[in-house]
C-alpha positions as a Markdown table, in Angstrom:
| # | Residue | x | y | z |
|---|---|---|---|---|
| 1 | Met | 97.0 | 82.1 | 113.9 |
| 2 | Ala | 95.0 | 85.3 | 113.2 |
| 3 | Pro | 96.9 | 88.5 | 114.0 |
| 4 | Phe | 95.9 | 90.6 | 117.0 |
| 5 | Arg | 94.1 | 93.8 | 116.2 |
| 6 | Ala | 93.7 | 97.0 | 118.2 |
| 7 | Gly | 92.6 | 100.5 | 117.4 |
| 8 | Phe | 90.5 | 103.6 | 118.1 |
| 9 | Ile | 86.8 | 103.9 | 117.2 |
| 10 | Ser | 85.1 | 107.2 | 117.5 |
| 11 | Ile | 81.3 | 107.2 | 118.1 |
| 12 | Leu | 79.9 | 110.3 | 116.4 |
| 13 | Gly | 76.5 | 111.7 | 115.7 |
| 14 | Arg | 73.9 | 114.3 | 116.4 |
| 15 | Ala | 72.7 | 114.8 | 120.0 |
| 16 | Asn | 70.4 | 112.2 | 121.5 |
| 17 | Val | 70.9 | 109.5 | 118.8 |
| 18 | Gly | 72.0 | 107.0 | 121.5 |
| 19 | Lys | 75.8 | 107.2 | 121.3 |
| 20 | Ser | 76.3 | 106.9 | 125.1 |
| 21 | Thr | 73.8 | 104.0 | 125.3 |
| 22 | Leu | 75.7 | 102.2 | 122.6 |
| 23 | Phe | 79.0 | 102.9 | 124.3 |
| 24 | Asn | 77.8 | 101.5 | 127.6 |
| 25 | Arg | 76.2 | 98.5 | 125.9 |
| 26 | Ile | 79.4 | 97.5 | 124.2 |
| 27 | Leu | 81.5 | 97.9 | 127.4 |
| 28 | Gly | 78.9 | 96.1 | 129.5 |
| 29 | Glu | 79.3 | 98.8 | 132.2 |
| 30 | Lys | 77.9 | 102.2 | 132.7 |
| 31 | Ile | 80.8 | 104.5 | 132.0 |
| 32 | Ala | 79.0 | 107.4 | 130.1 |
| 33 | Ile | 76.0 | 109.1 | 131.7 |
| 34 | Val | 72.7 | 108.7 | 129.9 |
| 35 | Thr | 69.6 | 110.8 | 130.1 |
| 36 | Glu | 66.6 | 111.4 | 127.8 |
| 37 | Lys | 67.8 | 115.0 | 127.3 |
| 38 | Pro | 70.1 | 115.8 | 124.3 |
| 39 | Gln | 73.6 | 117.2 | 124.7 |
| 40 | Thr | 74.3 | 115.2 | 127.9 |
| 41 | Thr | 77.8 | 114.1 | 127.0 |
| 42 | Arg | 80.3 | 117.0 | 127.2 |
| 43 | Asn | 83.7 | 115.4 | 127.3 |
| 44 | Arg | 85.4 | 112.8 | 125.2 |
| 45 | Ile | 85.2 | 109.5 | 127.2 |
| 46 | Leu | 87.4 | 106.5 | 126.4 |
| 47 | Gly | 86.3 | 103.0 | 127.0 |
| 48 | Ile | 88.1 | 99.7 | 126.3 |
| 49 | Lys | 86.6 | 96.4 | 125.1 |
| 50 | Asn | 88.8 | 93.3 | 125.0 |
| 51 | Val | 87.8 | 90.3 | 122.9 |
| 52 | Pro | 89.8 | 87.3 | 121.8 |
| 53 | Gly | 92.2 | 88.6 | 119.2 |
| 54 | Gly | 91.5 | 92.2 | 119.6 |
| 55 | Gln | 91.1 | 95.4 | 121.7 |
| 56 | Phe | 88.5 | 98.0 | 120.8 |
| 57 | Ile | 89.2 | 101.5 | 122.2 |
| 58 | Phe | 85.9 | 103.4 | 121.9 |
| 59 | Leu | 85.6 | 107.2 | 122.2 |
| 60 | Asp | 82.2 | 108.5 | 123.2 |
| 61 | Thr | 81.9 | 112.1 | 122.0 |
| 62 | Pro | 79.5 | 115.1 | 122.5 |
| 63 | Gly | 76.7 | 115.2 | 120.0 |
| 64 | Phe | 76.9 | 117.5 | 117.0 |
| 65 | His | 74.5 | 120.4 | 117.5 |
| 66 | Glu | 74.1 | 124.1 | 116.8 |
| 67 | Gly | 74.9 | 126.5 | 119.6 |
| 68 | Arg | 76.8 | 129.7 | 120.0 |
| 69 | Ser | 77.9 | 129.5 | 123.7 |
| 70 | Gly | 81.5 | 128.8 | 124.5 |
| 71 | Leu | 80.4 | 125.4 | 126.0 |
| 72 | Asn | 78.6 | 124.4 | 122.8 |
| 73 | Gln | 81.5 | 125.3 | 120.6 |
| 74 | Arg | 84.0 | 123.4 | 122.8 |
| 75 | Met | 81.8 | 120.3 | 122.8 |
| 76 | Val | 81.6 | 120.2 | 119.0 |
| 77 | Arg | 85.4 | 120.8 | 118.8 |
| 78 | Thr | 85.9 | 117.9 | 121.1 |
| 79 | Ala | 83.8 | 115.6 | 118.9 |
| 80 | Ile | 85.7 | 116.6 | 115.8 |
| 81 | Ala | 89.1 | 116.2 | 117.4 |
| 82 | Ser | 88.1 | 112.7 | 118.7 |
| 83 | Gly | 87.5 | 111.6 | 115.1 |
| 84 | Gln | 90.4 | 113.0 | 113.3 |
| 85 | Asp | 92.9 | 110.3 | 114.3 |
| 86 | Ala | 90.5 | 107.4 | 114.9 |
| 87 | Asp | 90.9 | 104.2 | 112.9 |
| 88 | Ile | 87.1 | 103.8 | 112.5 |
| 89 | Leu | 84.4 | 106.4 | 112.6 |
| 90 | Leu | 80.9 | 105.2 | 113.7 |
| 91 | Phe | 78.4 | 107.7 | 112.4 |
| 92 | Val | 75.3 | 107.0 | 114.5 |
| 93 | Ile | 71.8 | 108.0 | 113.3 |
| 94 | Glu | 68.4 | 107.1 | 114.7 |
| 95 | Ala | 66.1 | 105.0 | 112.6 |
| 96 | Ser | 63.0 | 106.7 | 114.1 |
| 97 | Ser | 64.2 | 110.2 | 113.0 |
| 98 | Pro | 66.9 | 110.2 | 110.3 |
| 99 | Arg | 68.1 | 113.7 | 109.3 |
| 100 | Ala | 70.3 | 113.4 | 106.2 |
| 101 | Asp | 70.4 | 117.2 | 105.8 |
| 102 | Lys | 71.9 | 117.6 | 109.3 |
| 103 | Asp | 74.1 | 114.5 | 109.1 |
| 104 | Arg | 75.6 | 115.7 | 105.8 |
| 105 | Gln | 77.3 | 118.6 | 107.6 |
| 106 | Met | 78.7 | 116.4 | 110.3 |
| 107 | Ile | 80.0 | 113.8 | 107.8 |
| 108 | Glu | 81.6 | 116.5 | 105.7 |
| 109 | Ser | 83.6 | 117.8 | 108.7 |
| 110 | Phe | 85.5 | 114.5 | 108.7 |
| 111 | Arg | 86.6 | 114.5 | 105.1 |
| 112 | Gly | 90.3 | 114.7 | 106.2 |
| 113 | Ser | 90.1 | 111.9 | 108.7 |
| 114 | Lys | 92.0 | 108.6 | 108.1 |
| 115 | Gly | 89.2 | 106.6 | 109.8 |
| 116 | Thr | 87.1 | 104.0 | 107.9 |
| 117 | Pro | 83.5 | 105.3 | 108.0 |
| 118 | Tyr | 80.6 | 103.1 | 109.2 |
| 119 | Leu | 77.0 | 104.1 | 109.3 |
| 120 | Val | 75.2 | 102.8 | 112.4 |
| 121 | Ile | 71.4 | 103.0 | 112.3 |
| 122 | Asn | 70.3 | 102.9 | 115.9 |
| 123 | Lys | 66.9 | 102.5 | 117.6 |
| 124 | Ile | 65.6 | 99.9 | 115.1 |
| 125 | Asp | 63.5 | 98.6 | 117.9 |
| 126 | Leu | 61.3 | 101.6 | 117.4 |
| 127 | Val | 60.5 | 101.2 | 113.7 |
| 128 | Lys | 59.2 | 98.6 | 111.3 |
| 129 | Lys | 62.0 | 96.7 | 109.4 |
| 130 | Glu | 60.7 | 97.8 | 106.0 |
| 131 | Thr | 61.4 | 101.5 | 106.9 |
| 132 | Leu | 65.1 | 100.8 | 107.0 |
| 133 | Leu | 65.8 | 100.2 | 103.3 |
| 134 | Pro | 64.9 | 103.8 | 102.2 |
| 135 | Ile | 67.1 | 105.1 | 105.0 |
| 136 | Ile | 70.0 | 102.9 | 103.9 |
| 137 | Asp | 69.5 | 104.0 | 100.2 |
| 138 | Gln | 69.4 | 107.7 | 101.2 |
| 139 | Tyr | 72.6 | 107.5 | 103.2 |
| 140 | Arg | 74.5 | 105.4 | 100.6 |
| 141 | Arg | 74.0 | 108.3 | 98.2 |
| 142 | Leu | 75.2 | 110.7 | 100.9 |
| 143 | His | 78.6 | 109.1 | 101.5 |
| 144 | Pro | 80.6 | 106.0 | 100.6 |
| 145 | Phe | 80.3 | 104.2 | 103.9 |
| 146 | Tyr | 82.4 | 101.0 | 104.3 |
| 147 | Thr | 79.3 | 99.3 | 105.7 |
| 148 | Ile | 75.9 | 100.1 | 107.1 |
| 149 | Ile | 74.7 | 98.3 | 110.2 |
| 150 | Pro | 71.3 | 98.6 | 111.8 |
| 151 | Ile | 71.3 | 98.1 | 115.6 |
| 152 | Ser | 69.4 | 98.7 | 118.8 |
| 153 | Ala | 71.7 | 99.9 | 121.6 |
| 154 | Val | 68.9 | 99.4 | 124.1 |
| 155 | Thr | 68.1 | 95.7 | 123.2 |
| 156 | Gly | 71.6 | 94.8 | 121.9 |
| 157 | Glu | 70.3 | 93.7 | 118.5 |
| 158 | Gly | 73.0 | 94.0 | 115.9 |
| 159 | Val | 75.7 | 95.1 | 118.3 |
| 160 | Asp | 77.7 | 91.8 | 118.0 |
| 161 | Ile | 77.5 | 92.1 | 114.2 |
| 162 | Leu | 78.9 | 95.6 | 114.5 |
| 163 | Leu | 81.8 | 94.5 | 116.7 |
| 164 | Asp | 82.6 | 91.6 | 114.2 |
| 165 | Glu | 82.7 | 94.1 | 111.4 |
| 166 | Ile | 84.9 | 96.5 | 113.3 |
| 167 | Leu | 87.4 | 93.8 | 114.2 |
| 168 | Lys | 87.9 | 93.0 | 110.5 |
| 169 | Val | 89.1 | 96.6 | 109.8 |
| 170 | Leu | 91.1 | 97.4 | 112.9 |
| 171 | Pro | 94.9 | 97.5 | 112.2 |
| 172 | Glu | 97.2 | 94.8 | 113.3 |
| 173 | Ser | 98.6 | 96.0 | 116.6 |
| 174 | Pro | 99.4 | 94.8 | 120.1 |
| 175 | Pro | 96.9 | 96.1 | 122.8 |
| 176 | Tyr | 97.3 | 99.7 | 123.9 |
| 177 | Phe | 96.0 | 99.1 | 127.4 |
| 178 | Pro | 96.3 | 96.3 | 130.0 |
| 179 | Glu | 93.3 | 93.9 | 129.9 |
| 180 | Glu | 92.0 | 95.0 | 133.3 |
| 181 | Val | 91.6 | 98.6 | 132.3 |
| 182 | Met | 88.2 | 99.7 | 131.1 |
| 183 | Thr | 88.6 | 103.5 | 130.8 |
| 184 | Asp | 91.2 | 106.2 | 131.1 |
| 185 | Gln | 88.9 | 108.4 | 133.2 |
| 186 | Thr | 89.6 | 108.8 | 136.9 |
| 187 | Glu | 87.1 | 107.7 | 139.6 |
| 188 | Arg | 87.0 | 111.3 | 140.6 |
| 189 | Phe | 85.8 | 112.3 | 137.1 |
| 190 | Leu | 83.3 | 109.5 | 136.9 |
| 191 | Ala | 81.8 | 110.4 | 140.3 |
| 192 | Ser | 81.3 | 114.0 | 139.0 |
| 193 | Glu | 79.6 | 112.7 | 135.9 |
| 194 | Ile | 77.2 | 110.6 | 138.0 |
| 195 | Ile | 76.3 | 113.6 | 140.1 |
| 196 | Arg | 75.7 | 115.7 | 136.9 |
| 197 | Glu | 73.5 | 113.0 | 135.5 |
| 198 | Lys | 71.3 | 113.0 | 138.7 |
| 199 | Val | 71.1 | 116.8 | 138.5 |
| 200 | Ile | 69.8 | 116.6 | 134.9 |
| 201 | Gln | 67.3 | 113.8 | 135.8 |
| 202 | Gln | 66.0 | 115.6 | 138.9 |
| 203 | Ser | 65.8 | 119.1 | 137.5 |
| 204 | Tyr | 63.8 | 118.1 | 134.4 |
| 205 | Gln | 63.3 | 121.2 | 132.2 |
| 206 | Glu | 63.9 | 123.7 | 135.0 |
| 207 | Val | 67.8 | 123.8 | 134.9 |
| 208 | Pro | 68.5 | 122.3 | 131.4 |
| 209 | Tyr | 72.3 | 122.5 | 130.7 |
| 210 | Ser | 73.6 | 125.3 | 132.9 |
| 211 | Thr | 75.2 | 123.0 | 135.5 |
| 212 | Ala | 78.7 | 121.7 | 135.9 |
| 213 | Val | 80.1 | 119.6 | 138.7 |
| 214 | Thr | 83.5 | 119.8 | 140.3 |
| 215 | Ile | 84.9 | 117.5 | 143.0 |
| 216 | Glu | 86.7 | 119.4 | 145.7 |
| 217 | Glu | 87.6 | 116.3 | 147.8 |
| 218 | Phe | 87.9 | 112.6 | 147.0 |
| 219 | Lys | 89.5 | 110.9 | 150.0 |
| 220 | Glu | 89.7 | 107.2 | 150.4 |
| 221 | His | 89.6 | 105.6 | 153.9 |
| 222 | Pro | 90.2 | 101.8 | 153.2 |
| 223 | Glu | 90.4 | 101.0 | 156.9 |
| 224 | Arg | 86.7 | 102.1 | 157.2 |
| 225 | Asn | 85.6 | 100.9 | 153.7 |
| 226 | Leu | 84.7 | 104.5 | 153.0 |
| 227 | Val | 85.3 | 107.2 | 150.4 |
| 228 | Val | 84.5 | 110.8 | 151.3 |
| 229 | Ile | 83.5 | 112.9 | 148.3 |
| 230 | Lys | 82.7 | 116.6 | 148.5 |
| 231 | Gly | 81.4 | 118.2 | 145.3 |
| 232 | Thr | 80.1 | 121.5 | 144.0 |
| 233 | Ile | 77.3 | 121.9 | 141.5 |
| 234 | His | 77.9 | 125.1 | 139.5 |
| 235 | Thr | 75.0 | 126.9 | 137.9 |
| 236 | Glu | 74.6 | 130.3 | 136.2 |
| 237 | Arg | 71.8 | 132.1 | 138.1 |
| 238 | Asp | 70.4 | 132.4 | 141.6 |
| 239 | Ser | 67.0 | 131.2 | 140.4 |
| 240 | Gln | 68.6 | 127.9 | 139.2 |
| 241 | Arg | 70.4 | 127.5 | 142.5 |
| 242 | Lys | 67.1 | 127.8 | 144.4 |
| 243 | Ile | 65.6 | 125.1 | 142.1 |
| 244 | Leu | 68.5 | 122.7 | 142.7 |
| 245 | Ile | 68.4 | 123.1 | 146.4 |
| 246 | Gly | 64.6 | 122.9 | 146.5 |
| 247 | Lys | 62.2 | 123.6 | 149.4 |
| 248 | Gly | 63.9 | 122.8 | 152.7 |
| 249 | Gly | 66.9 | 121.4 | 150.7 |
| 250 | Gln | 64.8 | 118.4 | 149.5 |
| 251 | Lys | 65.9 | 118.6 | 145.8 |
| 252 | Leu | 69.6 | 118.7 | 146.7 |
| 253 | Lys | 69.1 | 115.8 | 149.2 |
| 254 | Lys | 67.4 | 113.7 | 146.5 |
| 255 | Ile | 70.2 | 114.4 | 144.0 |
| 256 | Gly | 72.8 | 113.5 | 146.6 |
| 257 | Glu | 71.0 | 110.2 | 147.7 |
| 258 | Thr | 70.6 | 108.9 | 144.1 |
| 259 | Ala | 74.2 | 109.9 | 143.2 |
| 260 | Arg | 75.6 | 108.3 | 146.3 |
| 261 | Lys | 73.9 | 105.0 | 145.7 |
| 262 | Glu | 75.2 | 104.8 | 142.2 |
| 263 | Ile | 78.8 | 105.9 | 143.1 |
| 264 | Glu | 78.8 | 103.2 | 145.9 |
| 265 | Thr | 77.8 | 100.6 | 143.3 |
| 266 | Phe | 80.5 | 101.8 | 140.9 |
| 267 | Leu | 83.3 | 102.0 | 143.6 |
| 268 | Gly | 82.2 | 98.9 | 145.5 |
| 269 | Thr | 82.5 | 100.8 | 148.8 |
| 270 | Arg | 80.5 | 103.0 | 151.2 |
| 271 | Val | 80.5 | 106.7 | 150.2 |
| 272 | Phe | 79.9 | 109.8 | 152.2 |
| 273 | Leu | 78.8 | 112.5 | 149.7 |
| 274 | Glu | 78.4 | 116.1 | 150.5 |
| 275 | Leu | 77.2 | 118.6 | 147.8 |
| 276 | Trp | 77.0 | 122.4 | 147.6 |
| 277 | Val | 75.4 | 124.6 | 144.9 |
| 278 | Lys | 77.3 | 127.6 | 143.7 |
| 279 | Val | 76.4 | 130.4 | 141.3 |
| 280 | Glu | 79.0 | 130.8 | 138.6 |
| 281 | Arg | 77.4 | 133.6 | 136.5 |
| 282 | Asp | 77.3 | 132.9 | 132.7 |
| 283 | Trp | 80.0 | 130.2 | 133.0 |
| 284 | Thr | 78.9 | 128.6 | 129.7 |
| 285 | Arg | 80.0 | 131.8 | 127.9 |
| 286 | Asp | 83.2 | 132.5 | 129.9 |
| 287 | Ser | 86.3 | 131.0 | 128.5 |
| 288 | His | 88.2 | 131.2 | 131.8 |
| 289 | Ala | 85.3 | 129.6 | 133.7 |
| 290 | Leu | 85.0 | 126.9 | 131.1 |
| 291 | Ser | 88.7 | 125.9 | 131.5 |
| 292 | Arg | 88.5 | 126.0 | 135.3 |
| 293 | Leu | 85.5 | 123.7 | 135.2 |
| 294 | Gly | 87.2 | 121.2 | 133.0 |
| 295 | Tyr | 86.0 | 122.1 | 129.5 |
| 296 | Glu | 89.1 | 122.5 | 127.4 |
């Protein structure tokens, strides 16, 4: 009988290369929020995939990017810390826009990691197949990857091959988590992330990344098949607060409606969601505010 294998796989890459889409595709559930805007993921999110003979523990991480604010710096530190002790490092790039110069810096930051490095070329559904060979040759010269696997996180092409290749390298180990567990994140945290996703989607370019969400109350009422959630959307300026509330409160109402529906689907119960918008001046640059809002 083949030995059971289990281990940690860190998904790394520049912002907006499709790490969270790949993470959700593998898990078969939406755990990490996904938007068209870069730098959406801010925290390390853990997701567990069980297969016959193995347990994959994936870490979705913030994208590597340049930025001088306290929030930007903490996001990059989170990504680096998530890869230092991982068994496998998945460096994700996009086939439609490879940037070896930028990726070199990211890969160099993991020189001391024990993890086996894989290169994952995502978004192959957007390019012609013949464009992949030059990319593969370029990155082979950049770093001695264990293997290079082209995939599409959107269509699922190549994802099963990726999982098969990962399972070959994971260490022999009993499972780390019970089979029914999919993530280590609380329902409270996941609800806050869904709300933040809807804020980003509804505010377009007007309020890019200056928002955070905290949950002030998460109260279950099983006898009524109801969860009451009260949350605060924190932003940096009065002008941003006005944009998020909208004329007659319509923008905030839309954010709340779309978030509530998705949270209800996720929790499998009715949800009463109440949201406020609060100005937390320059919180992305304030170390105390960053810690208070959950960015360690």
